C-alpha positions in Angstrom: -1.4 36.8 -54.5 -2.4 35.4 -51.2 -5.3 33.0 -51.1 -7.9 32.8 -48.4 -9.7 35.3 -46.3 -8.2 37.1 -43.3 -4.6 36.6 -44.3 -3.4 36.6 -40.6 -1.4 34.2 -38.5 -3.1 31.1 -37.1 -2.5 30.5 -33.4 -3.0 26.7 -32.9 -1.8 24.9 -29.8 0.7 22.2 -30.6 -0.3 19.4 -28.2 2.3 16.9 -29.3 5.0 18.1 -26.8 2.4 18.2 -24.1 1.4 14.6 -24.7 5.0 13.6 -24.8 5.6 15.1 -21.3 2.4 13.5 -19.9 3.5 10.1 -21.2 7.0 10.5 -19.6 5.4 11.5 -16.3 3.0 8.5 -16.4 5.9 6.1 -17.0 7.9 7.7 -14.1 5.0 7.3 -11.7 4.4 3.7 -12.8 8.1 2.9 -12.2 8.4 4.8 -8.9 5.1 3.6 -7.3 6.1 0.0 -6.4 9.2 1.3 -4.5 7.0 3.6 -2.3 4.9 0.7 -1.0 6.0 -0.3 2.5 4.4 -2.8 4.9 4.7 -5.8 7.0 3.6 -9.3 5.8 1.4 -10.9 8.4 -0.8 -13.9 8.6 -3.7 -13.4 11.0 -5.6 -16.5 12.0 -9.3 -16.5 12.2 -11.1 -16.9 15.5 -12.4 -20.3 14.5 -8.8 -21.7 14.3 -8.1 -21.0 18.0 -8.3 -23.9 20.3 -11.1 -23.6 22.9 -8.8 -24.2 25.8 -6.6 -21.2 24.9 -3.0 -21.4 23.7 -0.9 -24.6 23.4 1.7 -25.1 26.1 4.6 -24.8 23.6 3.5 -21.5 22.1 5.3 -18.4 23.0 3.1 -15.3 23.2 4.5 -11.8 23.6 1.9 -9.4 25.0 2.4 -5.7 24.4 0.6 -3.5 27.0 0.3 0.3 27.5 3.3 2.2 28.3 4.7 0.0 26.5 5.0 -2.9 28.8 5.9 -6.4 27.7 5.2 -9.9 28.9 6.2 -13.2 27.5 3.6 -15.9 28.5 2.4 -13.6 31.3 6.0 -13.1 32.7 6.9 -9.4 32.7 10.0 -8.4 30.7 11.9 -5.1 30.6 12.1 -3.3 27.3 15.9 -3.4 27.2 16.0 -7.2 27.9 13.3 -8.2 25.4 15.6 -9.2 22.5 17.9 -11.2 24.8 14.9 -12.9 26.5 13.4 -13.9 23.2 16.8 -15.1 21.9 17.4 -17.3 25.0 13.9 -18.8 24.8 14.2 -19.8 21.2 17.9 -20.9 21.3 17.1 -24.6 21.8 13.7 -24.6 20.0 13.5 -26.1 16.5 10.2 -24.3 15.8 10.9 -20.6 15.8 7.4 -19.1 15.8 6.2 -16.4 18.2 2.7 -14.9 18.6 2.2 -11.2 19.5 -0.9 -9.7 21.0 -1.6 -6.2 22.1 -4.0 -4.4 24.3 -6.8 -2.5 22.6 -5.2 0.9 23.3 -1.5 0.1 22.4 0.0 2.4 19.9 0.8 1.1 16.4 4.5 2.1 16.8 4.8 0.0 20.0 3.6 -3.1 18.2 6.0 -2.5 15.3 8.8 -1.9 17.8 8.0 -5.2 19.4 8.0 -6.9 16.0 11.4 -5.4 15.2 12.7 -6.7 18.5 11.5 -10.2 17.6 13.2 -10.0 14.2 16.4 -8.8 15.9 16.3 -11.9 18.1 16.4 -14.0 15.0 12.7 -15.1 14.8 11.3 -14.9 11.3 7.7 -16.1 11.8 5.5 -13.8 13.8 1.8 -14.6 14.3 -0.7 -12.0 15.4 -3.3 -12.9 18.0 -6.7 -11.5 16.9 -8.7 -9.4 19.4 -11.6 -11.0 21.1 -15.0 -9.6 20.3 -16.6 -7.6 23.1 -18.9 -9.9 25.1 -16.8 -13.1 24.6 
């Protein structure tokens, strides 16, 4: 006494376990994603904030050139001496702020290496000098 027509087995897909797996994966991605974000916090001044006569006399500017070459306020510094030079400059200064500028063709890694050297010297505040527009 079987009821219904066809009397065979029904092959339905049970989607409950699949939804459970997808929800677990979604939660894992949401938890892991913030840990994957890496970066450097910077504050870039606008061009209007710069003084018309250039930099102030008490500002320290590290220029990174091709090669990489380094200069602190236009005085060349060897790569191996950079940390010690910066540390000696800021030893007596109460305001520990340095600005870093780079030539247009400097590799990103060289700029980050210079920022790491500045941090190794004990300077926490690093300002970035914006590039001048062509024709200025």
